[in-house]
Legacy VTK file of the C-alpha trace (Angstrom):
# vtk DataFile Version 3.0
C-alpha trace
ASCII
DATASET POLYDATA
POINTS 317 float
-32.001 10.142 -44.731
-31.823 6.848 -42.860
-28.981 5.708 -45.074
-26.977 8.815 -44.191
-27.601 8.285 -40.476
-26.441 4.684 -40.715
-23.264 5.757 -42.496
-22.503 8.301 -39.773
-23.173 5.724 -37.067
-20.867 3.212 -38.728
-18.186 5.865 -39.174
-18.482 6.881 -35.521
-18.250 3.261 -34.388
-15.138 2.751 -36.513
-13.506 5.817 -34.978
-14.391 4.599 -31.481
-13.032 1.106 -32.083
-9.878 2.491 -33.674
-9.323 4.787 -30.687
-9.813 1.932 -28.236
-7.442 -0.276 -30.202
-4.848 2.491 -30.279
-5.137 3.024 -26.527
-4.822 -0.707 -25.947
-1.630 -0.930 -28.012
-0.212 2.182 -26.344
-0.978 0.756 -22.879
0.700 -2.555 -23.695
3.829 -0.790 -24.916
3.933 1.490 -21.883
3.450 -1.474 -19.560
6.544 -3.155 -20.984
8.559 0.064 -20.648
7.299 0.571 -17.098
8.381 -2.847 -15.867
11.751 -2.454 -17.618
12.218 0.898 -15.866
11.241 -0.497 -12.439
12.311 -4.161 -12.330
12.291 -6.338 -9.194
15.022 -5.264 -6.777
14.852 -8.066 -4.188
14.331 -11.769 -3.665
11.266 -13.991 -3.833
9.743 -16.136 -1.107
7.506 -18.889 -2.547
4.363 -19.597 -0.525
1.239 -21.656 -1.184
0.161 -20.660 -4.676
1.917 -17.301 -4.832
5.163 -15.584 -3.886
6.258 -12.483 -1.997
8.899 -10.094 -3.283
11.083 -8.588 -0.548
14.330 -6.769 0.202
16.449 -7.298 3.310
19.514 -5.623 4.854
21.098 -4.625 8.158
21.695 -6.197 11.565
20.030 -5.871 14.942
16.390 -6.170 16.013
14.211 -7.003 13.035
11.781 -4.438 11.636
9.298 -5.529 8.966
8.083 -2.774 6.628
4.698 -3.128 4.917
3.571 -0.502 2.399
0.111 0.981 1.970
-2.258 1.116 -0.990
-1.129 2.237 -4.457
2.586 1.936 -3.601
5.118 -0.895 -3.318
8.233 -1.635 -1.256
10.176 1.059 -3.143
8.193 3.549 -1.055
10.484 2.473 1.794
13.727 2.018 -0.134
13.245 5.660 -1.198
12.828 6.796 2.430
13.492 4.982 5.714
14.868 1.601 4.601
18.573 2.469 4.350
18.654 4.731 7.448
16.982 1.991 9.506
19.563 -0.606 8.458
22.164 1.298 10.512
20.286 0.196 13.638
18.149 -2.817 12.679
17.713 -5.773 10.401
15.081 -4.509 7.970
12.791 -6.537 5.715
10.403 -4.747 3.342
7.714 -6.673 1.458
5.603 -6.036 -1.580
2.122 -6.897 -0.320
0.305 -9.636 -2.288
-0.725 -8.332 -5.705
1.466 -5.235 -5.437
4.899 -4.482 -6.827
6.298 -7.892 -7.790
4.440 -10.074 -5.319
1.895 -12.333 -6.958
-1.611 -13.188 -5.728
-3.360 -16.446 -4.804
-6.406 -17.662 -6.705
-9.003 -15.786 -4.697
-11.012 -12.584 -4.994
-9.475 -10.801 -1.998
-6.807 -11.410 0.644
-7.933 -9.504 3.719
-5.388 -7.942 6.112
-5.397 -10.979 8.416
-4.605 -13.283 5.505
-1.870 -10.939 4.303
-0.431 -10.896 7.829
-0.425 -14.701 7.834
1.451 -14.769 4.513
4.105 -12.329 5.732
4.409 -14.249 9.007
5.007 -17.484 7.099
7.632 -15.800 4.940
9.440 -14.512 8.033
9.377 -17.969 9.617
10.963 -19.448 6.493
13.633 -16.747 6.682
14.412 -17.793 10.258
13.018 -14.607 11.814
11.175 -15.595 14.980
10.388 -12.172 16.456
10.107 -8.777 14.839
8.537 -5.353 15.074
6.017 -4.846 12.293
5.463 -1.436 10.699
2.556 -0.625 8.421
2.028 2.571 6.476
-1.519 3.747 5.716
-3.611 0.751 4.529
-1.067 -1.663 6.002
-1.813 -0.450 9.508
-4.649 -2.984 9.262
-2.105 -5.747 8.564
-0.034 -4.799 11.609
-3.098 -4.780 13.861
-4.094 -8.194 12.499
-0.583 -9.533 13.168
-0.578 -8.207 16.736
-3.799 -10.132 17.341
-2.935 -13.317 15.467
0.760 -13.755 16.379
1.296 -12.290 19.868
4.511 -14.272 20.479
6.209 -13.542 17.174
5.221 -9.878 16.768
7.242 -8.020 19.395
5.517 -4.693 18.747
3.728 -2.657 16.130
4.308 0.695 14.455
1.460 2.431 12.669
2.851 5.017 10.272
-0.250 7.029 9.385
-1.853 3.635 9.815
-5.486 2.657 9.315
-7.025 0.796 12.260
-10.748 1.634 12.269
-13.612 1.784 9.799
-14.873 5.098 8.469
-18.107 6.672 7.318
-18.830 7.013 3.614
-17.524 5.221 0.547
-14.357 5.390 -1.527
-13.445 6.936 -4.867
-15.127 5.515 -7.987
-11.756 4.399 -9.330
-11.647 1.664 -6.683
-14.848 0.118 -8.095
-14.441 0.396 -11.847
-11.974 -2.472 -12.426
-14.462 -5.090 -11.209
-17.350 -3.909 -13.398
-17.880 -6.592 -16.069
-16.509 -5.627 -19.490
-16.229 -1.933 -18.611
-13.565 -2.743 -16.036
-11.458 -4.682 -18.532
-11.834 -1.930 -21.092
-10.818 0.724 -18.583
-7.809 -1.055 -17.056
-6.350 -2.257 -20.370
-6.974 0.824 -22.515
-7.704 3.984 -20.505
-5.869 3.451 -17.213
-2.299 3.909 -18.428
-2.728 7.187 -20.350
-5.099 8.682 -17.760
-2.956 7.575 -14.832
0.219 9.024 -16.281
-1.464 12.409 -16.613
-3.105 12.413 -13.157
-0.366 10.758 -11.091
1.508 13.916 -10.095
-1.701 15.538 -8.847
-2.570 12.433 -6.796
0.893 12.381 -5.230
0.750 16.078 -4.373
-2.646 15.618 -2.696
-1.374 12.727 -0.565
1.595 14.771 0.663
-0.283 17.930 1.662
0.692 20.159 3.395
4.182 18.860 2.510
5.656 18.615 -0.962
7.058 15.445 -2.486
10.662 15.507 -3.618
11.062 16.182 -7.359
12.199 12.586 -7.950
9.618 10.887 -5.682
7.722 9.335 -8.579
10.880 7.932 -10.148
12.395 6.646 -6.908
9.251 4.870 -5.702
8.060 3.383 -8.986
4.518 4.278 -7.975
3.443 4.094 -11.638
3.515 0.301 -11.271
-0.020 0.614 -9.896
-1.129 1.464 -13.440
-0.728 -2.193 -14.386
-4.224 -3.695 -14.770
-3.909 -6.488 -12.216
-2.320 -4.384 -9.463
-4.872 -1.616 -10.045
-7.687 -4.162 -9.667
-6.275 -5.632 -6.455
-5.591 -2.164 -5.065
-9.211 -1.193 -5.696
-10.463 -4.220 -3.774
-8.069 -3.474 -0.924
-9.402 0.054 -0.557
-13.125 -0.546 -0.915
-13.288 -3.677 1.281
-11.068 -2.439 4.110
-13.567 -0.435 6.162
-15.951 -3.344 6.712
-13.053 -5.602 7.669
-11.745 -3.070 10.204
-15.224 -2.717 11.682
-15.026 -6.402 12.613
-11.335 -6.541 13.542
-11.360 -3.463 15.790
-13.743 -5.165 18.228
-10.807 -7.339 19.375
-8.102 -4.689 19.862
-8.400 -4.717 23.657
-6.753 -8.173 23.609
-3.461 -6.733 22.324
-0.655 -6.620 24.911
2.386 -5.743 22.780
3.746 -2.183 22.661
2.381 0.015 19.899
3.864 3.201 18.451
1.740 5.442 16.240
3.471 8.094 14.140
0.950 10.423 12.579
0.937 13.746 10.793
-1.432 16.273 12.357
-2.616 17.427 8.934
-3.233 13.926 7.567
-6.694 14.029 5.945
-6.397 10.645 4.238
-6.090 8.546 7.399
-6.874 11.163 10.055
-5.488 10.573 13.540
-8.823 11.353 15.197
-10.418 8.307 13.595
-7.530 5.889 14.009
-4.668 6.730 16.384
-6.818 8.636 18.879
-9.299 5.775 19.117
-6.516 3.254 19.738
-5.197 5.357 22.596
-8.555 4.908 24.329
-8.414 1.111 23.929
-4.716 0.292 24.433
-3.071 1.952 27.447
0.398 0.862 26.244
-0.011 2.656 22.906
2.038 5.810 22.305
1.054 8.497 19.813
3.903 10.483 18.290
2.497 13.373 16.254
4.354 15.474 13.723
3.171 19.010 13.146
2.660 20.452 9.649
2.764 16.913 8.280
0.420 14.986 6.005
0.094 11.345 5.015
3.754 10.647 4.158
5.804 11.451 7.287
8.522 8.950 6.309
9.254 11.101 3.266
8.632 14.503 4.801
10.687 13.806 7.979
12.810 10.784 7.137
15.483 11.237 9.807
13.055 11.949 12.640
10.762 9.054 11.737
13.756 6.720 11.438
14.987 7.743 14.871
11.651 7.090 16.525
11.215 3.703 14.848
14.754 2.549 15.716
14.372 3.569 19.345
11.055 1.757 19.593
12.405 -1.397 17.904
15.375 -1.610 20.253
13.118 -1.152 23.290
10.550 -3.679 22.058
LINES 1 318
317 0 1 2 3 4 5 6 7 8 9 10 11 12 13 14 15 16 17 18 19 20 21 22 23 24 25 26 27 28 29 30 31 32 33 34 35 36 37 38 39 40 41 42 43 44 45 46 47 48 49 50 51 52 53 54 55 56 57 58 59 60 61 62 63 64 65 66 67 68 69 70 71 72 73 74 75 76 77 78 79 80 81 82 83 84 85 86 87 88 89 90 91 92 93 94 95 96 97 98 99 100 101 102 103 104 105 106 107 108 109 110 111 112 113 114 115 116 117 118 119 120 121 122 123 124 125 126 127 128 129 130 131 132 133 134 135 136 137 138 139 140 141 142 143 144 145 146 147 148 149 150 151 152 153 154 155 156 157 158 159 160 161 162 163 164 165 166 167 168 169 170 171 172 173 174 175 176 177 178 179 180 181 182 183 184 185 186 187 188 189 190 191 192 193 194 195 196 197 198 199 200 201 202 203 204 205 206 207 208 209 210 211 212 213 214 215 216 217 218 219 220 221 222 223 224 225 226 227 228 229 230 231 232 233 234 235 236 237 238 239 240 241 242 243 244 245 246 247 248 249 250 251 252 253 254 255 256 257 258 259 260 261 262 263 264 265 266 267 268 269 270 271 272 273 274 275 276 277 278 279 280 281 282 283 284 285 286 287 288 289 290 291 292 293 294 295 296 297 298 299 300 301 302 303 304 305 306 307 308 309 310 311 312 313 314 315 316
């Protein structure tokens, strides 16, 4: 009896190990195909121990575009980047650890440190003053830049931007990558197949009540987040942000630059009542521009209108 049980246990273990090995090989192959499908599309700016990937075009007042969590700079090249270049000089960055920007040797770069890196890159490009725009998570980077570089940051735009901490935690997926052993197993074997299946549902949820364009996933290269390292960094970004914003938000009253907030009224991911509305109470110069029947991606749902408002603000600032 015991001999039979041992045989079944060994057989089950062999099946499990074979499945894991198969998933690992599949993930490695898909990773190579993914990066071939969505290669770098810009230039690199070397900094201290890492480099930032960016694209640049246009003439006029400079607008710096900084993407949120999960995505990369293609989120802008698939929406407002080209329309904005008709009015402004536009620079879009992959944030550290995302897209094709690398990461320094540290556990986490907080929004202030990311703002400092982007500021240094702009200085090396000869850009002395600019309007900074941050979508979603990157609203924290814009707020940090307004505080840290008041002379160089002419104004800020929060596009569904996060500015304040929130109650409660974050999804389990933002924790799993840093769990010893289990995290490595998940990111290198299970993440790619599971992410490919669930990605469309995640995108649809983020857009509600709007619908993403049929080619959104292809145009933005959002599947790049399924790479193990970017997924790990993205998880840290999301789960550590609230505590950072709790500390940073205590200093917002010091900000004197103009601030434009573009927010969808139906945004449940970064709701206006917890971010934009609170900033209005602290910064009298802040302007809230709401879009009705709009969720967390107004730059995709209303590209022309969002472009117009950003260009007008940049020229004024």
